[in-house]
C-alpha positions as CSV (number, residue, x, y, z in Angstrom):
1,M,14.1,18.3,0.0
2,P,10.7,16.6,0.3
3,A,10.9,13.7,1.9
4,E,12.4,10.2,0.4
5,I,9.7,6.8,1.2
6,V,9.7,3.7,-0.2
7,L,6.1,1.9,-0.4
8,V,6.8,-2.3,-0.3
9,G,4.4,-3.5,-1.9
10,N,4.2,-7.7,-1.3
11,G,4.5,-9.0,-4.5
12,P,6.8,-12.2,-5.6
13,S,9.5,-10.4,-7.5
14,L,10.6,-9.3,-3.9
15,L,12.2,-12.5,-3.7
16,Y,14.9,-12.1,-7.1
17,T,16.5,-9.3,-5.1
18,K,17.6,-8.8,-2.9
19,L,16.3,-4.9,-1.3
20,G,16.3,-5.7,1.6
21,S,19.3,-3.2,2.9
22,R,18.3,-0.5,-0.1
23,I,14.6,-0.9,1.1
24,D,16.0,-0.7,4.9
25,S,18.0,3.2,4.0
26,F,14.7,5.0,3.3
27,P,14.0,7.1,6.2
28,E,9.8,6.1,6.0
29,V,9.8,2.5,4.9
30,V,5.7,1.2,4.5
31,R,4.7,-2.2,4.1
32,F,0.9,-3.5,3.6
33,N,-1.6,-5.5,5.1
34,G,-0.2,-9.6,6.5
35,Y,3.4,-8.9,5.2
36,R,5.8,-10.7,7.2
37,L,9.3,-9.8,7.6
38,P,11.4,-14.0,9.2
39,G,12.8,-14.5,7.1
40,Y,12.9,-12.2,3.8
41,E,14.8,-9.6,5.7
42,V,17.2,-10.3,2.8
43,H,14.9,-9.0,0.4
44,V,12.2,-7.3,2.2
45,G,14.8,-5.6,4.7
46,S,13.3,-5.5,8.7
47,R,12.1,-2.0,9.3
48,T,8.4,-0.7,8.8
49,T,7.9,2.8,10.1
50,I,4.1,3.3,8.2
51,W,1.7,0.3,8.5
52,S,-0.9,0.8,5.5
53,R,-3.3,-1.1,5.9
54,W,-7.0,-2.0,4.1
55,Y,-9.7,-0.8,6.2
56,A,-10.9,-3.5,7.2
57,L,-8.6,-6.3,7.0
58,Q,-8.5,-8.5,10.3
59,S,-5.3,-9.4,11.7
60,M,-2.7,-7.4,13.1
61,Q,1.0,-6.5,12.8
62,P,3.7,-5.3,15.7
63,M,2.4,-2.1,16.5
64,E,4.1,-0.8,19.2
65,G,7.6,0.3,16.9
66,L,5.3,2.5,14.5
67,G,5.1,6.1,13.5
68,R,1.9,6.2,11.8
69,I,-0.5,3.5,10.6
70,W,-2.6,4.5,7.8
71,I,-5.4,3.1,6.9
72,N,-6.4,2.2,3.3
73,M,-10.2,2.8,2.5
74,P,-11.7,4.0,-1.3
75,L,-14.2,6.5,-1.4
76,H,-17.2,4.6,-1.6
77,E,-16.0,2.8,1.7
78,R,-16.0,5.4,4.0
79,T,-18.9,5.9,6.0
80,I,-18.5,7.5,9.9
81,E,-19.4,4.0,11.4
82,K,-16.8,2.1,9.0
83,E,-13.7,4.5,9.7
84,R,-14.7,4.0,14.1
85,I,-14.4,0.7,13.7
86,A,-11.6,0.3,12.2
87,L,-10.5,2.8,14.8
88,E,-11.9,0.8,17.1
89,M,-9.7,-2.7,15.5
90,L,-6.5,-0.7,16.6
91,G,-7.1,-0.7,20.1
92,G,-4.7,1.6,22.2
93,Y,-2.6,1.8,18.0
94,R,-5.3,4.6,17.1
95,E,-3.8,7.5,17.3
96,K,-0.8,6.6,15.7
97,A,-3.9,5.5,12.6
98,V,-4.6,8.2,9.8
99,F,-7.4,7.3,6.7
100,V,-5.3,7.7,2.9
101,P,-5.5,9.0,0.6
102,E,-7.3,12.6,1.4
103,E,-11.4,12.2,0.2
104,Q,-10.4,13.9,-3.3
105,V,-7.6,12.0,-3.7
106,A,-8.9,8.9,-3.7
107,A,-11.4,10.1,-6.1
108,S,-9.9,11.7,-8.6
109,L,-8.0,8.0,-8.5
110,Q,-10.8,6.0,-8.7
111,L,-11.8,8.1,-12.0
112,E,-9.1,7.6,-13.8
113,L,-8.6,3.9,-12.8
114,F,-12.7,3.8,-13.2
115,G,-14.1,5.7,-14.7
116,T,-16.8,6.1,-12.5
117,F,-17.8,5.1,-8.7
118,E,-20.1,2.6,-9.5
119,G,-19.4,-0.4,-9.8
120,T,-17.4,-2.9,-7.6
121,K,-13.9,-2.1,-8.8
122,W,-11.3,-0.3,-6.6
123,P,-7.9,0.8,-6.5
124,S,-6.2,-1.7,-3.9
125,S,-3.7,-0.5,-0.5
126,G,-0.8,-0.3,-2.8
127,L,-2.7,1.8,-5.0
128,L,-4.0,4.2,-2.6
129,A,-0.6,4.5,-0.4
130,V,1.3,6.5,-4.1
131,A,-2.0,8.9,-4.3
132,H,-1.2,9.7,-0.9
133,S,2.5,9.8,-0.5
134,L,2.3,11.7,-4.0
135,S,-0.1,14.2,-3.1
136,V,2.2,14.7,0.2
137,G,5.3,15.5,-1.3
138,Y,6.6,11.9,-1.3
139,V,9.1,11.3,-3.2
140,V,8.2,7.9,-3.9
141,H,10.1,4.2,-4.4
142,L,8.0,1.1,-5.2
143,A,9.5,-2.9,-4.9
144,G,6.8,-5.0,-4.9
145,F,3.9,-4.0,-7.2
146,D,3.6,-6.8,-9.8
147,S,0.8,-6.0,-9.8
148,W,-0.4,-9.3,-9.5
149,A,1.5,-10.7,-12.6
150,G,3.0,-13.9,-11.1
151,E,3.0,-17.2,-8.5
152,P,2.7,-16.8,-5.8
153,F,-0.3,-13.3,-5.3
154,H,1.9,-12.7,-2.5
155,Y,5.7,-13.3,-1.4
156,Y,5.5,-14.8,1.7
157,E,1.8,-17.2,0.4
158,T,-0.2,-18.1,-1.7
159,H,-4.0,-15.8,-2.3
160,D,-7.3,-15.7,-4.0
161,R,-7.6,-13.8,-6.0
162,S,-10.8,-15.0,-7.9
163,N,-13.4,-12.8,-5.4
164,S,-10.1,-9.5,-5.9
165,H,-12.2,-6.0,-6.8
166,H,-9.0,-4.4,-8.2
167,V,-7.8,-5.1,-11.9
168,P,-4.3,-5.7,-12.1
169,G,-4.2,-4.0,-16.1
170,H,-5.4,-0.8,-15.1
171,E,-3.3,-0.3,-12.1
172,R,-0.3,-1.4,-13.7
173,S,-0.6,1.3,-17.1
174,Y,-1.2,3.6,-13.7
175,L,2.3,3.0,-12.3
176,E,4.0,3.1,-16.0
177,K,2.2,6.0,-15.9
178,L,3.4,7.6,-13.2
179,A,7.6,6.0,-13.6
180,K,7.6,7.6,-17.7
181,A,6.4,11.2,-16.0
182,G,8.9,10.8,-13.2
183,M,6.6,10.9,-10.7
184,I,7.4,7.0,-9.2
185,R,10.8,5.1,-9.5
186,F,11.7,1.5,-9.3
187,L,13.5,-0.1,-7.1
């Protein structure tokens, strides 16, 4: 039987639920970028087994107890130099890191969302991680994937999204299509 995984987005809908213990019950718990746990555990849980981070993210999370670090890098950003820098940022934890998703999966997602490799729009860290999880055979569950539908932008802070490279409507439609096909499940 395939392993189950929960990807915990940073959407504010998490604050209207008390999914913490349910999230923590999954064998793999993925959290994104600048997530925060202290004070939010009843809503978001307290376990993290995989930190899924944007490749150029300057902020760091505690990495001691992590099993893996997924470095999210859209196809148009993938260069040897950018990969080297992303790994250097992790210091002694770089052996836990893997770039996700595979190039073919990233290309397919980019084309499905935007129909092109050109332009200034690309999938979010969350969508790249969903595509990766599905491509390696996980049974995927999602929480806090709001597609930027509410305020604040993240459950733990407000965020200026005026310069976003993501298209919320495209991402929401893509996730709804996956859910309708039974490929992902929302908690």
